[in-house]
N, C-alpha and C positions, 0 to 999 in steps of 0.2 A: 436565496437562489444563488448557485455558484456563479462566480464571474468567469469571463472567458480567460482561457489560459494564454498568457502573453510571454514575450521574451524578457529576460532579466539578465543583468550583468553578473558575472561570476566574481566571487571573492577569492582571496589567496587560498592555496591548497592547505591541507591539514598540517598543523605545526609538528615539529619533530618530537615535542613532548608527548603528544597523543598518538603518534603514528610513526612507524618506520616508513622508509621509502616505498611508495605505492606504484605498481605498474598499472596498465590499463585495465586489468581484471582485478577482482576482489582478492585481497591477500588472505592467507590462511591465518586466522588469529585464534584458533581453537585452544592454543596453549597460553594465550595472553591472559593477564589477570589485572584486576583493578583493585587497588587498596582502598578499603573503607576508611572513613574519617576516624574510626577508632584506632587505626594503626596496627591492629593485630588480627584482623580478619580480611580475607580476600574473596573476591567474587570473580569467577571466570567470565571474561568478556565474551558476549555473544558475537558470532561472526556475521558479517554483512551478507554472506552467502545464503542465509536463511530467507532472504528476499526472493531468491531465484527458484523457478520451477515449482512454486507453491501457489495455490489459489487462495486469495485473500478477499475478505469483505471490507469495504470502506465504511468508516464511521467519522462523524464530526464531533468535536468536543468543545465545550465552553471553557474559559480559563479555570485553572485549578487553584483552590485556596490552600495556601500553606503546603505546597508540594516542595520537598527539600531533597536535592540530589544526594546529600550526605546521608540520607536515611534509606537508601535503596535496599540494604540488607534487612532492615526492620520491616519495610513494606513487603518484602518477599515472605518473611515469616508470618506476617499478618494475613496475606493472601492464602497461604497454605492452611493456616488455622481456620480461615473463613470457609474454605472448601470442605475441610474436615467437619466443620460445624453443620454445614448443609447436609452432609451425608448422614450424620447422627441425629439430625432433627433439632439440634440446639438452636439454630438460627432460623428465622422465618424465610420462606421462599418469596420470590418475586410476586408482589401483590397483583401485577398485571396479568399473571397466568391464572387460569381456572384450576380448580382442585384436581381434575383429571390430569392436566399437564404437569402439575407439581408432583403428583404421585408417580408419574412416568419418569420424571427427572430424578426423583429419589431412588427409584428402582435401578435406573441405569448407573447412577453414581455409586450405589452400594456395591456394584460389581467391580469397581475400580478403587484404587488407593493412590492418593497423592504422595508421590515419593520425593519430589523436590520442586522448588520454585526458584528460578534464577532471574534476577533483574540487573541489567547493566546498560551502559551507554554503548552504542554501536558505531564503529568507525566506518561510515559510508564514505568511500573515497570521493574526493572533490565536493564534499558537502559545503553548503554556502558559508557556514560558520563553524569553525573547528572548536569553538568554546561553547557551542550550544548544539550538541549532537543528539540524534534520535535516541530514544530509550527502547530497549528490547526486553520482553518478558517471556520466559519459557516455563511452561507448566508441564511437569512430567507425571504421567499416570501409569500404573501397572495393574493389570487385571489380577484379582486375588487368586484365581484358579490357574494362573499361568505366569510365566516369566516375561511375557510380552510387554514392552513398554511403549507408550505413546507420548509424543511431544506435541504440544500446541503452542503457537506463538502469537504474541500481541506486540505491536510496535507503535510507539507514539512519536510523531514528528513535530518538532518545535516550530513556533511561529518564525517567519523569516523577516517580515517587515518591521517587527519590533520584538523586544525581549520581554523580560519580566516587567510588570507594571505595579506600582505602589500607589494605592489610593487610601487616604485616611489611615495611613500606618499599617494597612493590611496588604500582605504580599500575595500577588497572583502570578502564576506561570501559565503560559498558553501553549498547548499542544493541540492545534486544531484538527490534525489528521491522525486517525488511528487505523491501523491495518490489523485485522484479526483472522487468524487461521485456526479455527476451532469449531466443534459442533455447536449448534445453537444453544443447547442446554449449558455448556461450559461458558459460552459467551454471556449468557444471561446472568450467571452467578458473578462473573468478573465485573460486568457493568454495574451490577447491584453494589458490590463492594466499592468500586472506584467512585461512584456517585456519592455514596455515603461518606467516604473518607475525605474527599476533596470538594464537596459541595458543588458539583458540576453536573452538567447534563450531556449525555451521550446519545446520539441518534444516527440512523443510517444516512450515508452520504450518497445521494443520487446525482448522476451526471446528466447534463443536457446533451442533445444532439450536436450542438455547436462545440461543446467540450471535446467530444469524440473526434470531430473533424479537425480541431486544433491539435489533438494528439497525433493524428495521422500526419499532419504537416510537420510536426516536431520530429517524429520518428523518421520520416522520409528524408528530411533535410540532413539530419545527423548521420543517417546510414549512408547516404549517397555522396556525402561531402567528406568522407574519410576512407582510408584504406582499411578494409576489414580482413581479418585473418580467414584462411580457408576453414570452413566449418559446414557440416551437413545442414545445420539449421539456417544457414544463409539463404537456402533455396526455398524456405517456407513461403507459401503464397500469401497474398493479401486477401483478406476476406471481410466483406462489408455486409452486414445484415440490416435491412430496412424494415421497420414495422409499418403495416398498412392499417390505418384507422378506418372504422366504419364499414369494413368488408369482412363478413364472417367466413366466406369461402376461402379467402387467401389471407393468412395472418402476417406473413413476412416474405421478403424476397432477399436472397443471398447472392452477392456477386463475388466470384473468385477470380483473382488475377495472379498469374505466376510472378515470381520475383523478377525474372528477366523482363517480362512485359512491363512491370511497374517501373523498372529502371529505364527502359526505353521511353516510356511515357514521360517520366521525370526529365530525362535529358532533352526530349523534344520541346517540352515546355520552357526549359531554361534557354535553349537555342532560339526559340521564336520570340521570347519575351525577355529582352535584355534587362528591363527594369524589374523583372520577376514579380509583376503585379498579379499574374495568374498563379494558381496553386494546384497541387496534385489532385485534391478532391474535386475541384472544378473540372479538371481534365478528365477524370474518371467518369463523373456524372454526365458530362457532355458527350463522351464517347458512347456510353451505353444508351443515352437518349437517341443518338443517331442510329444505333443498332436495333434498339427495342421499342423506340418511341414511348418510353416511360420517363416521366419527369421526376427523377429521384430527389430533386431539390424540394419537392412538395411532400416527400415522405419523411419519416422519422428514423434517423440513423441510430440504431439501438445497440449494436455490437460491432467491434472492430477486432481484427486479428491479423498480425503481421509476423515477420521473423523475429521481432523484438518481444512481443507479448500480445495479450488480448485484454480488452476492457469492455464492460457493458454499462448501459445506462442505469441499471439497478445496483451499481456499485460493486461489481466483481472485477478483480484484477489478478492477472498472472503474468509474471515477467519470465521470459526464457533466458537462456545463457546470454549474457551481454557481451558486446564487442568493445565497449568503451565505458569506463566508469563515469565519464562525463554524461553519457546518454541517460543512465539510470538516475544519477543525482539530479540532473536538470529536469527530468520528467517528474520525479517525486516532489521537487521544490515547487513546480508549477501546480501540482495537485494541492500542496499546502497553501499556496497563495490563493487559489480558488476557494479553498475551504474556510479561509479566515473571515 
């Protein structure tokens, strides 16, 4: 069960060897390259902007057996070959799917061709450990009857509390949080290869209502405690969706609060409570209790959406254009800690 998201001290910024000077927004590293250990091959480094304005599904992963950062190019080649094998029927499909689902998967994949697979480390600005960066995987498909190309992304985030572990002479690397932006059929094939290759287990990462409330607190404190640039997305409203158990007529209730009202509520809480023992979620739920006489603390918070992004209890995540690299890095680090 995921632990509550808490505060954590930050580490020094990225070292000059891995990154040029970073501003508050993500830098453009589309032309950056990473030299493989062989010395004569290069991999284009994936840009951290692939995290923004995309809907991801969250997964958890057990430690990887014999995962080696110096073999990223080889892993990319093997993933590409594995996908091609699934299409031609050389490799077996996921045994968890029934025959009908496997046939549909084969039919859909035969209409596409894997053109490239890229794996590299991602320079997420202000990440906790510049020597242990997230890993990004980009899988490119092209429809055989057209020139249209599709890109799917998978990101692995390393453990923060501890690094590699060595037990009985066997090396394990821990990437507890995985973000996947791909159709379910593509995800199924990737998970199948990854689990076989590194003797690990990958499963969906579901969040609790308490996790979503902590995320609202984190985003609100970061947004209202710094000067934000002028941007249309700043005015995005706060939206809270509560699930109602055991009532078939009403499945959920959604509260929508404008950005300006959220800011006024936040400022009033800070002014009235010098020790800041109150929080924004408590203020919102108390306000609507007085207005609607509904005790929202007894309901299940299942989805949140703000000017920063939206998250759901079933592990869906989308980050909008960020205003500070600290905000995105801090949020992702807390997801990693909760997944460990």
